[in-house]
N, C-alpha and C positions, 0 to 999 in steps of 0.2 A: 575518754575511752576511745580506743581505736576500733575500727571495724573488724569483724571476724576475719575477713580476707587478709587484712594487714597483719593481725595478730598471729596468723598461722603461716605467714610467709617466712622462709628461712632468713634469719638475720645474720647474713654473712657478707664479708667484704666483696664488693663487686656487684651486689644486688642493687636493683634500681627501684624507683617509684616511692622512695621514702621522703617524708617531709619533717620539718621541725615539729609540727603538731603531733606526729607519732611519738616523739620523745616524751610527751607528757604522760603516756601510759607507763605505770610503774614497772611492768614486765619488760617493756622495750627499753626503758631508761636503765634498768639493771644491766642488760646486755650491752647497751651503748657504753657504759662506763667500764665494764669489764674488758671490752675489746679495744678501748682507746681509739675510737672512731672519729672521723670527720665526715660531714655530709657535703658532697660536692655535686651540685646540680642534680640532687636527688639520689646520688649513688653513694653507697657506704664505702668509705675508704679508710684504711688504717693509717693513723698518724705515724710518721717516721720516728724511729727510736732516737732518743736524745743521748748523745755520747757524753761521757763523763767530763772531758775537757771543755766541750762546748757549753754544757750546762754550768760548769764552774765559772767560766769566763762571762757568761750572761749574768750570773749572780753578782760578779764583781762590778759589771757595768751598772746594774740597777742599784747596787749599794752606793756607788758614787752619786747617783742622782738623788737617792733618798737622804743621804747625809747632807747634800746641798740644800734640799728642801727643809730638813730639820734645822739647819743653820739660819734659815729664813723664817723660822717660826711656823712652818707648815708640817703637817703630819701625814701627808699622803704616802702610801706604800704600794708597791707592785704586788699583783697576784699573778700566779703562773699556771699555764696550761688550762685556761678556762674556756668553756664553750661560748662562742660569740655568734649569736643568731643574726646573720646579715639579711636573710630572707627565709622564706619557707623551704627553700631548696638548698640553702648554703649555711652550714654550721661548722666553720673551722674551729680548731683549738688554737687559741692565740698563746704564743710562748710567754709573753709578759704584757700585762695591761696595767695602766695607771689611771684611776678614776679620781677626779677632783670631788670635793664635797657636793658641788652642783651636779656632777655626773651621777653620784650615788643617789641624790634626791630623785633625779629623773628615772634612774634605774629602778628604785624602790617603787615609784608610782607606776611605771610600766609593768613591773612584775605583779603588783597588787591587782592590776586590771586583768591579769590572767586568771584570777580566781583561785590562787593557791597560797593563801595567807600563812600556811604552816611553813613555807619556804621563804625566807626573807629576801633572797636575791635570785637564786637560780641562774639560768643562762643569762649572759650579758645581752641586753636588748637595746641598748642605746650606744651611740658612738662614743667610745672612751676618748679622753683627751690625748692619750699617747698609747700606741701599740707598738711593741717590738717583736719582730720575728727573728729567730736565730736560725740561720740557713743550715740545713742538713745536707750532708754529702749525698749527691745524687738527686737532690730535690731542689736544686738552685732555681730552676725556672718556676717552680711552684711558688716559692717565696718571693722571688725578685720580679716576676712578671704577672703571674695569675693573681696572687693575693694582692699585689699592688693595685691592680685594676679593680678588684673586688672592694678593697678598702676605700678607694677613691669614690666608687659608686655609693658606698655606704656613708660617705661624708665624715670619715674619721680624720680629724684635722692634722694629726701628726703620726707618721709612720716611720719607724727606724728599722733599717735592715742591717742586722748584725751578723757578720760572717766570722766566726771564731777560728776558722781554718785558713782563710785568706787574710786574717787579721785586719779586717776593715769594718768601718761603720759609716753608714750613709743615713743622714737625717733628712727626711722629706716633709714638706709642708704642703697642705692642700691649698691650691689656688684654683677656684672655679671647680672644674670637674676632673682635674688631674693634679699630680704632685710635681713640685719643683724641688730641686736639691737645695737645701738650706746649708748643710755642712756635710763634707765627706772627707774621710782620711783613712790612713792605715799605718801599720807598724808603730812608729814612735810619735805620730802626729798628735796635736792637741786640737780639740774641737770645742766650739762655743755655740751650741744650739740656741737659736733665738727663743725657743719655747720657755727657757728658764733663764732669766736675767742673772748674769754673773756666774753661771755654771761653766766650768772648764773641765773637759774630759780629756785626761792624759791617757792615751791608748796604751802606751808602753807597759805600765804595770798590769793592765788587764790580761795581757798575753803571757805573763811570766808563769813558768812552771815551778813546782815545788820539789822537783827531784834534786837530790844532793849532788 
């Protein structure tokens, strides 16, 4: 339960002093999900709207990865626009996240320790094996610079920056406290990320339109 002072504070974009712990209050949680918010250094910020073509191309990319994993006898699947609790003051919405069975085990244990057994998973509390951000027009620095530094600090081992408008994909791997470029390409390039042995991502089909 949040304090009386917090519960009566206007829950609007740009207001400050919020924490991830506040989101455990059902009243605050309802407002959070209705407004499609992110928490950036304790400040409520609205998530940039996802454009149709960007979302469609992201789904194509994740489908390529999922089909490869299925061919290897693995069943991991991506989840989309999930709350990722990096710290008490940072809760971004990740565009696409892939958790391995080991990730899910650690996530389940971390969430159970929160004392909310009625919710099986809730916000993601552990570093996922792979996180993909789809760059939004006008928010390039947020995804390519700010979130890159956040995810490195949070020890997320693989961060892919997907730009559906520049038609590019950069696969980053964490080394120490910063990321290095594992694979990068655009337009018709083919990428072979080291994260998944044998995976080949042909970028050309991802950008195709369906217009006649």
